[in-house]
C-alpha positions in Angstrom: -66.9 6.3 106.3 -65.3 8.7 103.8 -63.6 11.8 105.2 -66.1 14.3 103.7 -69.1 12.5 105.1 -67.4 12.2 108.5 -66.7 15.9 108.6 -70.2 16.9 107.6 -71.8 14.6 110.2 -69.5 15.8 113.0 -70.1 19.4 112.1 -73.9 18.9 112.1 -73.7 17.1 115.5 -71.6 20.1 116.8 -74.4 22.5 115.8 -77.2 20.3 117.2 -75.4 19.7 120.5 -73.8 23.0 121.2 -75.8 25.5 119.2 -72.7 27.0 117.6 -70.1 25.9 115.0 -66.6 24.8 116.0 -64.3 27.6 117.0 -61.3 26.6 114.8 -60.4 24.0 112.3 -57.6 22.8 114.6 -60.0 22.2 117.5 -62.5 20.5 115.2 -60.0 18.2 113.6 -58.5 17.3 117.0 -62.0 16.2 118.2 -62.2 13.9 115.1 -58.6 12.7 115.4 -58.3 14.0 111.8 -55.3 15.7 110.2 -55.9 19.3 109.2 -54.5 18.4 105.8 -57.3 15.9 105.4 -59.9 18.5 106.3 -58.6 21.1 103.9 -58.5 18.6 101.0 -62.3 18.5 101.4 -63.3 22.0 102.6 -61.7 25.4 102.4 -63.1 26.6 105.8 -65.5 25.7 108.5 -68.1 28.0 106.9 -67.8 26.0 103.7 -68.7 22.9 105.6 -71.9 24.5 106.9 -72.7 26.0 103.5 -72.5 22.5 102.1 -74.9 21.2 104.8 -77.6 23.8 104.1 -77.1 23.7 100.4 -77.6 19.9 100.3 -80.9 20.3 102.1 -82.3 22.6 99.4 -80.8 20.9 96.4 -82.1 17.5 97.7 -85.6 18.9 98.4 -85.9 20.6 95.0 -84.6 17.5 93.2 -87.2 15.4 94.8 -90.0 17.8 93.8 -88.8 18.2 90.3 -88.7 14.4 89.8 -92.4 14.0 90.4 -94.6 13.2 87.4 -97.0 16.0 88.2 -94.4 18.7 88.4 -94.4 19.4 84.7 -98.1 20.2 84.9 -97.8 22.7 87.7 -98.0 26.5 87.0 -95.1 28.6 88.3 -97.1 29.8 91.3 -98.1 26.2 92.1 -94.5 25.1 91.9 -93.3 27.8 94.3 -96.2 27.0 96.7 -95.4 23.3 96.5 -91.8 24.0 97.4 -92.6 26.3 100.3 -95.1 23.8 101.8 -92.6 20.9 101.3 -89.9 23.1 102.9 -92.0 23.8 106.0 -92.8 20.1 106.4 -89.1 19.2 106.0 -88.1 21.9 108.4 -89.5 19.9 111.3 -86.4 17.8 111.2 -84.2 20.9 111.1 -86.0 23.3 113.4 -83.6 23.2 116.3 -80.7 24.0 113.9 -82.7 26.7 112.2 -83.5 28.4 115.5 -79.8 28.5 116.3 -78.6 29.7 112.9 -81.5 31.5 111.2 -83.4 33.1 114.1 -81.0 36.1 114.6 -80.8 36.8 110.9 -82.9 39.3 108.9 -84.3 38.1 105.5 -81.8 40.2 103.7 -78.7 39.0 105.6 -76.3 36.8 103.5 -73.8 35.1 105.8 -71.2 32.9 104.2 -72.5 29.7 105.7 -75.7 30.2 103.7 -73.9 30.7 100.3 -74.8 27.3 98.8 -78.3 27.5 100.3 -78.9 30.8 98.5 -77.3 29.7 95.3 -79.4 26.5 95.0 -82.6 28.4 95.8 -81.9 31.1 93.2 -81.2 28.5 90.5 -84.5 26.9 91.4 -86.3 30.2 91.4 -84.9 31.0 88.0 -86.4 27.9 86.6 -89.7 28.8 88.0 -89.6 32.3 86.6 -88.6 30.8 83.1 -91.5 28.5 83.3 -93.9 31.2 84.2 -92.7 33.5 81.4 -92.9 30.7 78.8 -96.5 30.1 79.7 -97.5 33.8 80.0 -98.2 33.5 83.7 -95.4 36.0 84.4 -95.0 39.1 82.4 -91.8 39.7 80.4 -90.1 42.8 81.9 -86.7 42.8 80.4 -83.8 43.4 82.8 -86.2 43.7 85.7 -87.0 40.1 85.4 -83.4 39.2 86.3 -84.0 40.3 89.9 -87.0 38.1 90.4 -84.9 35.1 91.8 -83.3 37.5 94.3 -86.7 38.9 95.3 -88.1 35.4 95.8 -85.1 34.5 97.9 -85.9 37.4 100.2 -89.5 36.2 100.4 -88.3 32.7 101.1 -86.1 34.0 104.0 -89.1 36.0 105.3 -91.1 32.8 105.3 -88.4 31.2 107.4 -88.3 34.0 109.8 -92.1 33.8 110.2 -92.0 30.1 110.6 -89.4 30.3 113.4 -91.6 32.8 115.3 -94.8 30.8 114.7 -96.3 29.1 117.7 -99.6 28.2 116.2 -100.9 24.6 116.0 -99.2 22.8 113.2 -97.8 26.2 112.0 -101.2 27.1 110.5 -100.2 30.8 110.6 -97.2 30.1 108.4 -99.4 28.3 105.9 -101.7 31.3 105.7 -98.7 33.6 105.5 -97.3 31.6 102.6 -100.6 31.5 100.6 -101.3 35.2 100.9 -97.8 36.5 100.3 -97.3 34.1 97.3 -100.7 35.2 95.9 -99.5 38.8 96.2 -96.1 38.2 94.7 -97.5 36.5 91.6 -100.2 39.1 91.1 -97.4 41.7 91.2 -95.4 40.0 88.5 -98.6 39.4 86.5 -99.4 43.1 87.0 -102.6 42.5 89.0 -101.6 43.6 92.4 -104.4 45.7 93.8 -106.8 43.0 95.1 -104.0 40.9 96.5 -102.4 43.9 98.2 -105.7 44.7 99.9 -106.1 41.1 101.0 -102.6 40.9 102.3 -102.8 44.2 104.2 -106.1 43.1 105.8 -104.4 39.8 106.8 -101.4 41.5 108.4 -103.4 44.3 110.1 -102.9 44.3 113.9 -106.7 44.5 114.5 -107.2 41.1 112.7 -103.9 39.5 113.3 -103.5 39.4 117.0 -100.8 37.3 118.7 -99.8 34.0 117.2 -101.2 31.1 119.1 
């Protein structure tokens, strides 16, 4: 097994088994019987190892979606919805790790270990925005348009936070949250926000929401 793969697998196992990253590079390398020199030839820090782990998940997921024959026919909104639903399905294999690493974080927090995760998502979101503007689905808004990938990333992180709190059967509440918030977001960037805003507000209202179950 190559050194890089060995480091990534050991780091992932550490997170799964102990719920926290290694304390130091020295301790981590000692547990692997690995020279620190060999570690630093592959990674600059422990956080860069974890960044690579989360980044690989997103890049692998988006690459798989984009390789599908039907992807070219999807609207920007459909592409984003497809990604979010694929992500929630994939998250079943990652949920214990996500509860450990994402659950304390707000959607706007940007810790170093999520650097590659954020970068890969924003690149993917930029492609979605470009596709939407080329088809007229998304309005051209000059410099404002440049912030759309960052806004979608915050939304994506909000979806993750919602998902990790969701205790409904098969995460049905998360599916509803995704559908309604994406409808609202794309109506906003298409300048038709009023109806979706009302629908979203009604969905989130305490009187109709109740506790997740």
